[in-house]
N, C-alpha and C positions, 0 to 999 in steps of 0.2 A: 178757470181753476183747474189744476193738474191733480188727477186722482191716481194715487200708487197703491199697489197691493203688495204689501211687505209679508213675507211668510215667516211667522214666528212659531213655528210648528209645535205639535201636540206633546207636551211633557206634562208630568204631573208635579208641580211644585207644591210642596206641602205647606200649607199655611193654615193653621186653624183660624177661623174667621176672626178678623180684627173687629174693632168697635165701629166701623163704618166711617170714621172720622179720617178718612185718607187725606183730605185736603188739609188737615190740621197738622199731620205728621209726616206725610210722605210728599208734601207739595214741592215739586221741583222748582228750581229758580226759574223766574219769569222777568219779563220787562213790559213796559207799556205798549209795545208794538203787539204783543201776543194777541190780545183780544181782536184787534183790527185784522190781524192776519187770518183769524178763524181757522186755525189748523185742528181738524177734528180727527180722533183715532177712534176705531171702532173694533172690538174684539168679535171675530166671526164664530168662534167657539168659546162659550163662557163656562162650560163645564167639562173637565177633563180627569181621567183616572189613568194612573200608571203603577205598575209593579216593577220596581227597579231590578228585582232579581231575574225579571223576564226580558229587560231591555238589553239587547245585544250590542247596540251601538255605543260609542264613547260619548256622543252628544244626543241629546234628546230634544225635539221640538216641543214648543209650548202651545201657541195658538197662532193662526193666522190674524193678522191685523190689517184692517183697511184704513188708509190715511187720505184725507183730503187736505191738500195744501195749495196755496197760490202757485201760479206758473214760476218756475225757476228754482223753487226750493228743493233741496235734495236731503237725503238722510244723512245725518252725521253719526248717530248711533242710537241704539235702543238702551233704555235704562229699566231695570227691573228690581223689584223688592219683594221678599217673602214676608208676609205680615201674619203674626200670631195673636190670637185673641187673648186679652187680659183675663187673667183668672178671676179677679175681684170686679164687681160691677162698678162702672165709673172710672176704673184705672185705665192707664194707657198701655196697649200691648207692645210687643216687641217687633221692631222692623229690622230686617236683616237684609243687606244688599246681596244680590246674586249676579254674576257676570252673564250677560247674554250677548250673542254675536249679532252682527248687523243682519244675518238671516233668521235670527229669532231661535237659536238653539242654546241650550244650557248643558254645562258639563255634568254628566250623570254622578261623577265623584263629588262635586260641590254641592248638588242637590242632596245626595245621600248624607253628606256631612252636615248641612244645615238642619234636616229632619232629625238626624240622630242626636245632635247637640241639644235640641229643643225637647224631644219627646223620649229620647233613649233609643236603644238598638233593637228592641223587640220588634219583629216584623209584622206589626198590625198596621192595618189601613188608617191613615191619618188625614184629616180634613185640613185645608189650608187655603189662603188665598194669595194670588200673585197680582201685584200692581205693576203695570208696564206703561211707560210713555216713550214717545219719540222725540229725540232731540234733532230739529230740522236746522240746516244751514241756509241762511237767507242768500239771494243771488248777489247781493253786493259784496260778499267776501266772508269776513270772519264771524259776523253776528250770527248767534244761534237762537232759535225759537222753540219753546217746548210745546208739545201737544197736550191735550187733556190726559188724564189716567184712565186706563182700562183695567177692569179687574176680572181674573179668571179664577173660578172656584176649583180647587184641585183636591183630589184624593190620591194620596202617595203611599205606597207600601215599601219601606226601606228594605235593602237586600241584607239578609242574614241567614246563616244555617239554621237547621232545626236543632234546638237545644231543649231537651226534656227537663222537667222539674227536678229529677233525681236519677242517679245512676248506681248500678249495683255490679260488684265483681263476683264472678263464678269461675270455677276451674277445678283442676286436680286437687289443689290444697284445700278446697272447701267442699263444694259438691257442685254438681251441674244442674242444680235445680233451684227453687226458691227457698228451700228449707234452711240452708245454711249459707246463703249469699251474704256479702258484706256491703252495706251501704257506703258510698263515697260521702265524706264530709263536705259541706258547703256553708258559705256564710248566709246571713239573712237577706242579703242583697237580690234583686232580680238577676236571673240567670244570664240576662243579656248584658247587664252591667258588671257581673262577675261571672264569667264563664268557666272559672277554675274549680275543679273538684279534687279532693284528695282521699286516699285510703291507705291504711296500713295493713299489711298481711304478712303472716309468717309461713314459710315453707320449710318442710322437714325432710324433703327428698329432692332429688335432681329432676330436671326437665319437667317442671310443672306448667301445664298448659292453662291459659286464661281467656276469658272473653268479658265483655261488659253489657249489661242489660239495661236499657232505659226503663223509666217508670211506666211509660205507656204500653210496654211489653208485658211488664209485671201486672198491669191491670187488665191486659187483654191476651192476646196470642204470645206466649213467652218467647218462642223461638222464631217469631215472624221475621221475614226478610222482604224489604229493607226494615231496619230497625235495630237488630243486634249489631253491637260495635266492636270492632277488633281490627288488626293489621290486615292488609291486603293479601299477605302471603302466609300461608300456614306454617306454624312452627317458627315464626320469626322471633329470634331471641334478641333482637336490638333493645337497647336500654332506653332508646327514644326513637321517635318516628311519627308516622301519620296513621290516622284511624280512618276507617270507612265504616259506613252504615248500610252498604249494599254488598251483599255476598262476602260479609266479614268473616275472616278466618281467626284462628286461635293464635295469641302470642305465647312465648315460652320464657319462663325464668329457669335458667340452667342450674343455679347452685342453691342449696338450702340457706336460709337466712331470714332476717326481717327487712322488709322493703316498704318503702313509700311509692305508690303510684299516683302521679298527678296527670290529670287530663284537662286540656283547655278546649272546650267544645266550640269556641268560637272560630277557631282555625283547625279543630279536629287533629290535635297532636297529643302525644303522651310522652311521659318521662318516668323511668324506674330507677329509683336510688336505693342502695343498701343502707340502712340505718345502723350506726354504731353509737350508742349513747354512753358518755363518759359520766363518772359519778358526780361531777359539778360543772357548772358553768359559772363564769366570773364577771362581775360588774366592773366597768371602768368608764369613767365620765368626768363631768365637770366637778363633781363632788371633791376630788382630790387632784384636781389639775390635769386629768387624764394621764396620770403618771403611775398609778397602782391599780391592780386588779385584785384586791383582797376580799371584798364583800362576795359572797357566793350563794347560789341556789343549789339545792341538793335534789338529785334524781330520786323520784319516788316510786316509779313503776317502769316496766319494760316497755311501755308504750311511749316513753319519752317526756313524761311530765316532771317538771322541776318546780319546787315551791321554796319560798323563803321570804326574808325581808331585806330591803336595801334603803340605805339613806341617801336620798337625792338632795343635792344642794348646788348652789352656783356662786361660790365666794368670789370668783374673778370676773363676774358679769359677761360670761361667754354664752350663757344660755343653759337652762337646766336640763341637759341632755346627756345621753350615755349610750353605750352598746354593751354587748356580752361577749366574752372571749372563751373559747373552749379549752385553750391552755393559757395560763396566766402570762401576760406579756406578749403573746403571739397574736398577730392580726390575721393569720391564715385562716380562712373559713370562719370568718367573724359572724356574730349573730347580730343583725342590725335590723332597722325597721323594714328593709326589703325582704327580710326572711319570712315574715308573717303575712298570712292572708287576713287575719283579723288582729287589730289591736283595740282594746276597749277598756272601760273603767277610767281610772285616773292617769293612765298613759296614752300617748297619741303619737302620731307621726310628726316629725320636725320638718317644716317647710324647707325645700332646697337642698337637703342632704339625706343621708340615710340614717341619721341619728334617731333615737328614740326620745320622746319628750316627756318630762314630768309635769303633766298639764295642771296638776293641784299645787304646784309650788314646792318649796323647801319642806322636807319631812321625811318620815319613814313610811314605806309602802309595803303592803303584803302582796307578794307576786306569785302568779301562777304562769309559768312558761312552758308551753307544750310544743315540743319539737316533733311530735308525732303529727298532730293535727295543724301545726304551724299557727298557733294562736298565742296570744299574750294578754292577760288581763292584770289589773292591778287595783288595790283599794288603799287609799291613804289612811294611816292610822291617826286619826284625829284624837282618839283616846285610848290609851293602853291602860287597862285597869286591873286591879286585884279584887277578887270576889271569892266568899267562901262561907264556911261555918262560922267564922269569927264575926261576920256581920249578917248572919242568917241569910246569906245569898241574896241580900236585899239591895245591893248597889255596888258601884265600883269605886275603889279607891284609887284616885288618878295618880298616874306616875309621870314624872318630868323626864324629857329626853335630854341627855347630856352629849352634846355633838363632838366633844373631845375625846370621850370615853367611848362613844357608840354604845350607849346603854340607856335603859329606862330606869329611873331611880324612884324609890319611895321610902321614907323614914318615919320614925316615931309610930310604927305599927305595934299592933298587940296581937300577933297570930300565934296561937298555940298550936300544938301538934294535932291539928285537925284539917279537914279537907278544904283546899282552896285551889284556885286556877288563875291563869292570866286570861284575858279576853279583850277583843278590838271592838271599839265604837260602841260599847254598851250591848253587845248582842253575842249570840253563841255561834254565829256563821264562821267567825275565825277566832280560835282560842288555842292555848297551849296548856299542856298538862304533862303528868308522868314524872319521870325521874328529872330532878333539877340540873343534872349534869348532861342531859339529852332530852330536852322538851320537844314534844311532838304535837301536831295539829290534832284536836279531839283526844289527847292524851287523858289518862285518868287523873284523878285528884292528886294534889301535891300534899304530903304530910310532913311539913317542916315548920318548926316555930321560927319566928323571926320578928325583929324590930326594924331591920333595914333590909331591903330587897333591891338588887340590881339585876336587871334582865338584859342579856346580850343577844339580841335577835338576828344580827346580820351575818354571823359565822365569819367575822373579818379575821379573827385570830384563833379559830377553832372550827373543826368540822361540823360541830354541833351547836343548836341553839341551847344556851344554858343560862342559869341563873345563880346568883350568889346571895345567900341568906346569912344574916349575922345579927348580933345583938348590939 
């Protein structure tokens, strides 16, 4: 027998332990000769730990493998899989192939990718198993015979920067302490899956300096170093650049105005954009064949919140999708799905392009579009109702959508000059009241008698949401 020592060096391949049925799902191809050949592989090190952030080499070793093979057999290649344990008892886990060289090394980048694809990017130690076997070439020529599988228990920590749970802006325009700092907005996702944070700040003077304080500093030593985040050069007035958390200096905003600061803490970069909000943004999409941008949302505050109603349909079978324009008919600086860090409610991201999708199908939606925090939410209007003194505020008179007129309609009413309002889906979370020529959310009671009511919510032909009441 020829005994060969193959070095498959020490790497941490991350695999949460599988269900031990390696023969069932990772059994390599064999033939009838294999048992007679008696090729036996043994892992000399069965438990390995690695922190990829500390690994300086491009390739990392896994374990040394001792192989007993008949005289004349040579190594064709090593084969390896990372095995992840099934989350449910009795279920089959996940097996991911990983390239391994004939000297037993694995690319650090590929190991990082496999680990983070399964567990996420948070740099926590992950337990895993790696299964390795040798494919041996027979002396006769082309025939190959596989050895048995060996298992290495691994603990792998993926490489990632330090990302805190929250960040705060301090500076000349606020204060240089905790009393008036501004917290950056962030989604509900794990910070390692969504490392982007945003904040809006208004400056009223020239040359305003700023720095960023992580949550751990707020909870402990406010100005500790390392910890505080900023550019490497003091007084850096760049509108985008790289951040450091060791000996961080103060950035500078040179001109007064309203600004959005976006930081990506996965790559430690920042971007500062001046914000100029127009009075309206305009809906364009499949509803009217992507030809008109008439429906519109209205600016509600200086922070960039737009609200209103849009009718979403797909008469041509192109997909119930849309975008917003800042100027009717202009695609310059369009507002699409890539604009937003969060889209929730009854809207969503459309696969394969930058369109926004009406997930709940054809209908009218109440929309809140926030260009300050870069969020978009929508609620489908399943019921537009009229409620008031005329029915003792005891229920909703349901209105019918007229798609040709872009209005909700109700007739045969008996509304005297008493208080009443419009509301959505039988609740008070979304409602309209006030002057019928300029209805607003949470407005006061309407005092108009009517038998016929038409509500025009989309601002398609008017800057206001309005209603027509008649007998």
